[in-house]
Structures are given as structure tokens and as C-alpha cells.
N, C-alpha and C positions, 0 to 999 in steps of 0.2 A: 483432503488435506484443509485444514482453516487456518488462514493467514490473517493476522491482525496488523493493521498500520496505525502506528502511535508515534506521536512526539507531541510534548507539550507546548512547543512552539507553533504557533498558527502561521500559514504560508508556505510551507514547506513543501507542499504539492502531494499532500496524502490521498486527496480525492482523485486527483488525476492518475497516481500510480493505482491506485485500486480499482479503478475502471479499466484501465489498459492492462493491467495484469488479469483481471476477469475475461475482458475481451480477447486476450491471447489465448487464455486455457479454453474459452467456448470455442475458438476459430479451429482448435484441434480436435472438437466434437466432444468436449465433456460438459456434463452439466454443472452450471456455475451460477451461484447467487452472490450478489454484494448486499451485506447488512450495512445500513448507514447507521452507524451508531453515534455520529456527531451531531448533536442538536440543531445546528446550522442547517442541516439537511442537503448539503451540498452534492451528494450522490444521487438524491432523490430529485435535485433540480436538473441535473444533466440529462436524467432519464427522463423526465417530463420534457425536456427541450427535444430530446431524440424523438419522441412520442410524436409530439406536435408537428415535428419536420417531416412526418410520414416514414421514417427509417424503421427497419426491422429490429425486432427484439431480439438482441443477443443473449441477454441474461437478466434474471429477475433482480430488481432493487427493493429492499424491505428496510421501513424504517423500525428501527428497533433500539432506540436511545433510552434502554432503561437499566438500571443497575443489576437486574435479575439474567442480563444478557446471557451469561455462562449456563445459565439453566434451561434457556431456551433453544441455544445453538444445536444441541445435539440432534433434536427431532428435526430441523431443518437441514443438518448434513446429511441426514437418512436418505434424502430426496435428492441430493446433489453429490457430484463427484468432489467438488471443490466450494469452499465457502471463503470469501474475501471481506473483511469487516474493515470499514472504514471508521477508525476509532476517533475519541472526543479529543479536542485539543489542550486539554488540561490533565492535571494528575487529579483524578476524583474517584469516586467509588467505581463510576463507569468504565474508567480506564483499567481499573483493576479487575474488573468483570469481563473485559475484552480481551485481558491477558489470560485469564483463568479459561477462557472459552477456545482459546487458540493453541494450536501445534507450533505455529512458528509466529514470533512478534519481528515486524519489519520496521525498522526505524529510520524514515527518510530524514536526511539531514544535509543542508545547504553548506556549500565550502566556505563558513566561515567559524572563528572561534565562538562567536556567540551563539551559533546554532550547537556547536559541539557541547559548550556548557550546559544550555537549556536540555540537551538531551539525557543528561545524566540522571535526573529524576525517574526517567522511563527506565533506564538501565538499573536503577536501585528497585523499580518495582518488580522488574523481571527478576532479578536475583531473589526478592522476597517470595514470589511465586514459585521459583524451582525447590524451595523447601517442600511445596505441596505437589509440584508437577516436576519431577528431576528430569524427564525427558524434553522439557520445554526449550524450543530452540529460537535463537533471535540473531538477528544480523543488521547491520546498518547499510544503507544504500545512500552514497552521494548523490544529489538531485539537484537539478538547476544549475549544472557547473557551466562557465562561461567558456565557450569553445577557444581552443587555442593557447589556454593557460595551463599552468602545472599545478593550478591550486588545488584540481581535484585529486590529483596524484599523492599531493602533500597531505591533503586530508584524510586519505586513506591511511597513510603511514601513521598519522595523529590517532587514528580510530582503532589501529590493530591493538586489542587487548583480550579480555575476556570474552568480549562480543566481536565477532569478526566483522569485517567491512567487506562487501561482495566487490568482485572485480568491474562489475558492469557499472560504469558511470553515467547517468542520464544529464544530458545537455540542456542547456536553458535554449529553447527553441520555440520559435512563434508558432509551430505546427500543434504545440501543446495548448498554447493559448486559443488557438483557432478551434481545437478540440473541445475545450470548454464552452465556447460560445455557441457552436453548432450542435454539440449534442452527438458527435462523431469520434472515432478513434482515429489517431495518426495513421493507422494503416489504412482507413478508408480516404483519408485526404491524400495522400501519398505513399503508397505500399512499398516504393523503393526507396523512400527519403529516409534520411540518417535517424530521426526520431523513430520511425517505424523499426528499424534495426535494432536501436537500442533497447527497445520494449521487447523484443522477441530474444535478444541476448539477455536481458535481465530474468524473463520467464524460464528460459532454458536453464541457466544458473541455478536458479531455484529448485529445478527437478533434477538437476544433475549432481547436485551436493545434497540432495535428500531433504533438503530444506522445507 
């Protein structure tokens, strides 16, 4: 499976979700690679921080922020069970290439109307790509939701439409901030914590729904 994470709005947690989904899949014994297609190189920075801390390598991270991404991914997919693409934060030719390379587009969206509106251009690109890839799947995931509010649930209702919203909602938790700073996954920081449970639930939902 090739999963591309995209949203034209920056700061929605794309890289954090990409590395954590990859880590969850790798923990199950799958061969996984993350493709950093964001010119900012955040996934590569995370992997470098991890390596400098002497932590074991869980999956490969490859920098490939090129508009021919969709032509190169198939060869990488042959050597892996799953590919996770951390896509660019803007609607560009690189974003289109990410969509064409993917089996599933996952659109992280924070629980605000501004984020919902900003995601509509990605929805348009997905619909455009479906003319060439009719089996292309896509889903929203509500991310960075403040614990104890109903905003996440209300956001999921607002998102219900041609592209579904996943049931799993990822909270705004300090563990995710620590994971970025330390090159660790939240399951390594606290395997029994709520953050780790949410990532496990998210990955399980992707697999259960055949996404």
C-alpha cells in the first residue's frame, strides 16, 4: 500500500502522522519506507535526530521532492510492503505527483473551519486524479484535537461527504511534540499512553477499511 499525506495548509501534523503510521506498520514486521516529498525535509530531519541519538532504524526515509515522484515510487514499492509519502504543503505539480503515486491519500485536518476550507483544493486534486486512477482512495483524519471538546466530533460531521472522515481522532498531545524533538515514536516514549493508542487505532482503521 502507498499512502500519501497531503494538505496545502502547513502545520497540520503531516510529518508526525507519516512517521508514526510508518512506525506502527514496521512494528508489525512489515518492510516500510517513508518518502519525504516535502522540500522542508521534516521527515529527514526526524530520521537524522533519531540516528544521532543512537536509536535503532525502524524504516528508511528517502528524500524525493521531485515532480517525477510518481514515476520513481513503483520501483521503491517493489522492495517494501508499504510506502508512506510525506507530501508537500502546497498545491503544486509535486502534490499532483504524490497523488498519482498513491493508493490512498490521507488528508490531516485540524478541527477548525479554516483548515476545512484549506483542504478543499486537495479534494479537488483527488477528484481530478480519479479520472486517471478511478480506484484512488482518500480519507480525512482529524488531527491535533483538544482533549475534552466536542470539536473533533463536530468536525467529522462537517467532513462527511464524497471523501469520508476516519473514526479515529488524534489528540493534541505533548507526547507528539516530544517525539519530534527526540526522533522517537510516541510508543517508545509511553507505549501505554493515549497518543500511542490513537496511532495504533488509526493504523488499524486504515487496514480494516482496506484504505
